[in-house]
Backbone as a printed PyTorch tensor [residue, N CA C, xyz], in Angstrom:
tensor([[[ -4.9460, -10.2940,  10.6600],
         [ -5.0960,  -9.1100,   9.8270],
         [ -3.7250,  -8.4870,   9.5580]],

        [[ -3.6460,  -7.7700,   8.4520],
         [ -2.4750,  -6.9860,   8.0790],
         [ -2.9510,  -5.5310,   7.9520]],

        [[ -1.9990,  -4.6050,   7.8310],
         [ -2.3680,  -3.1950,   7.7150],
         [ -1.7770,  -2.5920,   6.4670]],

        [[ -2.5820,  -1.7640,   5.8030],
         [ -2.1020,  -0.9150,   4.7220],
         [ -1.9890,   0.4830,   5.3000]],

        [[ -0.8780,   1.1470,   5.0480],
         [ -0.6540,   2.5030,   5.5440],
         [ -0.4850,   3.4190,   4.3440]],

        [[ -1.2360,   4.5110,   4.3400],
         [ -1.2320,   5.4540,   3.2210],
         [ -0.5540,   6.7470,   3.6610]],

        [[  0.5020,   7.1280,   2.9670],
         [  1.2670,   8.3180,   3.3220],
         [  0.9670,   9.4530,   2.3320]],

        [[  1.1840,  10.6820,   2.8050],
         [  1.0520,  11.8540,   1.9370],
         [ -0.3040,  11.9580,   1.2740]],

        [[ -0.2900,  12.2810,  -0.0020],
         [ -1.5430,  12.4820,  -0.7370],
         [ -2.3700,  11.2010,  -0.8350]],

        [[ -1.7360,  10.0530,  -0.6860],
         [ -2.4730,   8.7870,  -0.7540],
         [ -3.4380,   8.6470,   0.4210]],

        [[ -3.1070,   9.2870,   1.5320],
         [ -4.0320,   9.2980,   2.6670],
         [ -5.3120,  10.0310,   2.2840]],

        [[ -5.1780,  11.1140,   1.5240],
         [ -6.3540,  11.8590,   1.0680],
         [ -7.1860,  11.0120,   0.1070]],

        [[ -6.5270,  10.3100,  -0.7890],
         [ -7.2380,   9.4690,  -1.7610],
         [ -7.9760,   8.3480,  -1.0420]],

        [[ -7.3300,   7.7430,  -0.0500],
         [ -7.9300,   6.6250,   0.6790],
         [ -8.9950,   7.0890,   1.6680]],

        [[ -8.8980,   8.3520,   2.0950],
         [ -9.8440,   8.8520,   3.0790],
         [ -9.4970,   8.4170,   4.4930]],

        [[ -8.3020,   7.8430,   4.6830],
         [ -7.8480,   7.3950,   6.0010],
         [ -6.3450,   7.1600,   5.9410]],

        [[ -5.7130,   7.1110,   7.0880],
         [ -4.2760,   6.9070,   7.1500],
         [ -3.8640,   5.4520,   7.0670]],

        [[ -4.7520,   4.5720,   7.5250],
         [ -4.4410,   3.1510,   7.4520],
         [ -5.7200,   2.3320,   7.3940]],

        [[ -5.5630,   1.0790,   6.9970],
         [ -6.7070,   0.2040,   6.8070],
         [ -6.2930,  -1.2240,   7.1500]],

        [[ -7.1150,  -1.9070,   7.9150],
         [ -6.8790,  -3.3170,   8.2150],
         [ -7.4440,  -4.1560,   7.0670]],

        [[ -6.6670,  -5.1470,   6.6430],
         [ -7.0880,  -6.0200,   5.5440],
         [ -6.7780,  -7.4710,   5.9130]],

        [[ -7.4400,  -8.3860,   5.2330],
         [ -7.1340,  -9.7930,   5.4020],
         [ -5.7490, -10.0640,   4.8240]],

        [[ -4.9720, -10.8660,   5.5160],
         [ -3.6620, -11.2570,   5.0070],
         [ -3.8440, -12.0740,   3.7320]],

        [[ -2.8550, -12.0310,   2.8540],
         [ -2.9030, -12.7810,   1.6030],
         [ -2.0150, -12.1320,   0.5640]],

        [[ -2.0360, -12.6540,  -0.6480],
         [ -1.2330, -12.0670,  -1.7220],
         [ -1.6120, -10.5970,  -1.9490]],

        [[ -0.6040,  -9.7590,  -2.1550],
         [ -0.8530,  -8.3270,  -2.3200],
         [ -1.8080,  -8.0690,  -3.4800]],

        [[ -1.6600,  -8.8010,  -4.5680],
         [ -2.5500,  -8.6040,  -5.7090],
         [ -4.0090,  -8.8230,  -5.3050]],

        [[ -4.2510,  -9.8250,  -4.4820],
         [ -5.6110, -10.1250,  -4.0180],
         [ -6.1050,  -9.0360,  -3.0710]],

        [[ -5.2230,  -8.5570,  -2.1890],
         [ -5.5890,  -7.4880,  -1.2590],
         [ -5.9780,  -6.2310,  -2.0340]],

        [[ -5.1660,  -5.8480,  -3.0200],
         [ -5.4530,  -4.6460,  -3.8060],
         [ -6.7130,  -4.8000,  -4.6390]],

        [[ -6.9960,  -6.0040,  -5.1040],
         [ -8.2070,  -6.2450,  -5.8960],
         [ -9.4680,  -6.0290,  -5.0690]],

        [[ -9.3510,  -6.1390,  -3.7530],
         [-10.5010,  -5.9330,  -2.8810],
         [-10.7440,  -4.4860,  -2.4990]],

        [[ -9.8660,  -3.5940,  -2.9240],
         [-10.0110,  -2.1700,  -2.6120],
         [-10.8680,  -1.4660,  -3.6550]],

        [[-11.2760,  -0.2460,  -3.3280],
         [-11.9510,   0.6050,  -4.3010],
         [-11.0340,   0.7210,  -5.5210]],

        [[-11.5580,   0.5170,  -6.7230],
         [-10.7150,   0.5430,  -7.9240],
         [ -9.9140,   1.8400,  -8.0870]],

        [[-10.5000,   2.9720,  -7.7610],
         [ -9.7790,   4.2460,  -7.9050],
         [ -8.5760,   4.2990,  -6.9580]],

        [[ -8.7330,   3.7850,  -5.7550],
         [ -7.6330,   3.7490,  -4.8040],
         [ -6.5560,   2.7830,  -5.2830]],

        [[ -6.9470,   1.6240,  -5.7390],
         [ -5.9820,   0.6300,  -6.2180],
         [ -5.1440,   1.1880,  -7.3610]],

        [[ -5.7640,   1.9180,  -8.2770],
         [ -5.0360,   2.5210,  -9.3980],
         [ -3.9880,   3.5010,  -8.8710]],

        [[ -4.3610,   4.3210,  -7.9040],
         [ -3.4150,   5.2810,  -7.3200],
         [ -2.2600,   4.5580,  -6.6360]],

        [[ -2.5590,   3.4930,  -5.9010],
         [ -1.5260,   2.7680,  -5.1570],
         [ -0.5470,   2.0710,  -6.0820]],

        [[ -1.0020,   1.7210,  -7.2680],
         [ -0.1430,   1.0360,  -8.2300],
         [  0.5400,   2.0010,  -9.1940]],

        [[  0.4420,   3.2940,  -8.9110],
         [  1.0750,   4.3000,  -9.7550],
         [  2.5650,   4.0480,  -9.9030]],

        [[  3.0900,   4.4140, -11.0370],
         [  4.4890,   4.1590, -11.3890],
         [  5.4750,   4.6940, -10.3570]],

        [[  5.1630,   5.8380,  -9.7550],
         [  6.1170,   6.4710,  -8.8480],
         [  5.8460,   6.1790,  -7.3700]],

        [[  4.8260,   5.3950,  -7.0690],
         [  4.5210,   5.0490,  -5.6830],
         [  5.4470,   3.9220,  -5.2490]],

        [[  6.1300,   4.1350,  -4.1240],
         [  7.0090,   3.1040,  -3.5570],
         [  6.2510,   2.3800,  -2.4580]],

        [[  6.6550,   1.1590,  -2.1760],
         [  6.0190,   0.3810,  -1.1240],
         [  7.0720,  -0.1350,  -0.1560]],

        [[  6.7070,  -0.1630,   1.1140],
         [  7.6000,  -0.6870,   2.1450],
         [  6.8470,  -1.7260,   2.9600]],

        [[  7.4380,  -2.8990,   3.0750],
         [  6.8440,  -3.9840,   3.8540],
         [  7.5960,  -4.0650,   5.1700]],

        [[  6.8760,  -3.7890,   6.2570],
         [  7.4690,  -3.8160,   7.5990],
         [  8.7300,  -2.9610,   7.6740]],

        [[  8.6790,  -1.7830,   7.0220],
         [  9.7640,  -0.8210,   7.0960],
         [ 10.8690,  -0.9900,   6.0690]],

        [[ 10.7880,  -2.0050,   5.2280],
         [ 11.8210,  -2.2220,   4.2170],
         [ 11.2530,  -1.9660,   2.8320]],

        [[ 11.9170,  -1.0770,   2.0720],
         [ 11.4460,  -0.7580,   0.7260],
         [ 11.4810,  -1.9910,  -0.1570]],

        [[ 10.4270,  -2.1550,  -0.9400],
         [ 10.3460,  -3.2660,  -1.8850],
         [ 10.7790,  -2.7840,  -3.2620]],

        [[ 11.5120,  -3.6070,  -3.9560],
         [ 11.9020,  -3.2860,  -5.3200],
         [ 11.0250,  -4.0210,  -6.3190]],

        [[ 10.3550,  -5.0720,  -5.8540],
         [  9.5060,  -5.8680,  -6.7370],
         [  8.3290,  -6.3910,  -5.9250]],

        [[  7.1130,  -6.1820,  -6.4170],
         [  5.9190,  -6.6350,  -5.7030],
         [  5.5400,  -8.0680,  -6.0510]],

        [[  6.1640,  -8.6350,  -7.0530],
         [  5.8080,  -9.9720,  -7.4910],
         [  5.9440, -11.0010,  -6.3820]],

        [[  4.8700, -11.7160,  -6.1090],
         [  4.9030, -12.8030,  -5.1470],
         [  4.8500, -12.3980,  -3.6900]],

        [[  4.6460, -11.1110,  -3.3790],
         [  4.5830, -10.6830,  -1.9810],
         [  3.2550, -11.1230,  -1.3870]],

        [[  3.3470, -11.7970,  -0.2390],
         [  2.1590, -12.2640,   0.4830],
         [  2.1910, -11.6560,   1.8770]],

        [[  1.1260, -10.9460,   2.2260],
         [  1.0120, -10.3740,   3.5630],
         [  0.5800, -11.4600,   4.5420]],

        [[  1.2140, -11.4750,   5.7080],
         [  0.8360, -12.4010,   6.7670],
         [  0.3260, -11.5920,   7.9590]],

        [[ -0.2550, -12.2770,   8.9240],
         [ -0.7960, -11.6170,  10.1100],
         [  0.2480, -10.6730,  10.7070]],

        [[ -0.1540,  -9.4260,  10.9650],
         [  0.7230,  -8.4510,  11.6000],
         [  1.5960,  -7.6470,  10.6610]],

        [[  1.6210,  -7.9740,   9.3710],
         [  2.4220,  -7.2110,   8.4190],
         [  1.8590,  -5.8100,   8.2280]],

        [[  2.7590,  -4.8770,   7.8830],
         [  2.3750,  -3.5130,   7.5410],
         [  2.9550,  -3.2030,   6.1690]],

        [[  2.0810,  -2.8650,   5.2330],
         [  2.5010,  -2.4700,   3.8910],
         [  2.1910,  -0.9840,   3.7340]],

        [[  3.2540,  -0.1790,   3.6190],
         [  3.0920,   1.2710,   3.5100],
         [  3.2640,   1.6880,   2.0560]],

        [[  2.4260,   2.6000,   1.6170],
         [  2.4730,   3.1600,   0.2690],
         [  3.0100,   4.5830,   0.3700]],

        [[  4.1190,   4.8330,  -0.3280],
         [  4.8370,   6.1000,  -0.2240],
         [  4.7890,   6.8310,  -1.5570]],

        [[  4.0420,   7.9360,  -1.6390],
         [  3.9780,   8.6810,  -2.8950],
         [  5.2560,   9.4640,  -3.1130]],

        [[  5.4870,   9.9030,  -4.3390],
         [  6.6510,  10.7670,  -4.5710],
         [  6.4710,  12.0640,  -3.7920]],

        [[  7.5680,  12.6210,  -3.3590],
         [  7.5020,  13.8650,  -2.6030],
         [  8.2650,  14.9440,  -3.3550]],

        [[  7.8940,  16.1640,  -3.0940],
         [  8.6420,  17.2780,  -3.6770],
         [  8.9450,  18.2340,  -2.5450]],

        [[  9.9650,  18.9670,  -2.6940],
         [ 10.3400,  19.9070,  -1.6480],
         [ 11.1710,  21.0250,  -2.2280]],

        [[ 11.4920,  21.9190,  -1.3760],
         [ 12.2590,  23.0480,  -1.8590],
         [ 13.3870,  23.3960,  -0.9640]]])
């Protein structure tokens, strides 16, 4: 299994902080999620980090056993 981690407002959208998923291509993993959640996760400003390293391109990413893919929404502060 691999883990998806939802940060910030994405945790509210997902209804949980993390989710265990079958390892495999990210596109396939996201296709198995609730469509509304998948749309939010693929938002233009959402960043992704695989095992703590920010990804610049999701093309061809395959999750393997033990991987953690974190979804990081844009943040604002003052």
